[in-house]
Steps between C-alpha positions, in 0.01 A plus 500: 500500500190284512485203266136573420599765248353467157791555259474554127806439282495659156757378253470420131775239541362188672846375604589824679152510657552150637823613670314777682211270583737234639679760715168620640371149569827404673456810717157374609271689265241266356259752348710576192346558160701538178400691187711451190264669255543874560262636235203568732700510820293782654178303465662187638640687800155645569345154492768340718532792748841397641657640816841532330611509137837384371585598143795350317601660171803373312575791265207737529463772241382848596134431411484181707662673797264795476202263482607325821585830669153638423355175627697526825374857559142373502554172687570629852680176578863410568675434171842343454642529150791295369671620182820386327617848403402849600606856456463786746184633334333157530589481867367852561179415315461187713539699822254765377252226411513357850688180426610379843804304385680536166765232465744506211664172398409337827270209427612212715270268689663575836457878455126494426379477863718781646415727208129425544523577873683825429244602237213443742670690783592788270144514364356511853742776604416702190126447558532621860684811382229568241228459764683735738547755223132483408400536866726804534356655183148434624578651838654808339197542274273459804690770687470737205124443486469547878694828479276617218187406698632679809555810287141484375367466856722782626378728221128410509457447874755749627671243722866437583701221337474289818121550513468411131695177557289421808184540287636263238607247765166514684305458177718206398449332838123559492475351150756225566710616205855614451582868537639505144165371368309774682752756378462377140121526526529856631743601226276346233192675638687832516609460138144423393366801686779720374621608846 
């Protein structure tokens, strides 16, 4: 992992935060920022814009956990969370919220770097899967629109499916646009005209 990462450590206990900070600095990370006042943590994170967030919570109650979980859903950054105790529902909520690493009773200086690396790698893998899923959904939606546009052309022009697709492809090439865009325009026009 590159040492140019900007890392934010959030911990209301300055002593525990210094342990994490020391572990990160010993591992070669010099862009480490620590927040010990967690009241307006969302605003502070927005201002700092870190690459990675490490949250250390000694005995978090349900409200504090939910606050950090909702924060992690919106961050779109790798998040490693250290807690002293956890139950299954807390762990499930952390996974659902996108926390990349959820470590129970594991705060030791020598463990910070490997956990950070794992959180970043897991976040990247999850992000790739999300991108692939979105691309697949988009492609499926595009195919549905293309099929609908072919049906409109077949019905209104009296052409075969192959000829309808060729018309869409030729139009897309002539206009330097994607076939799905041309198909969407055709479907929209047909809906407006009531055909």
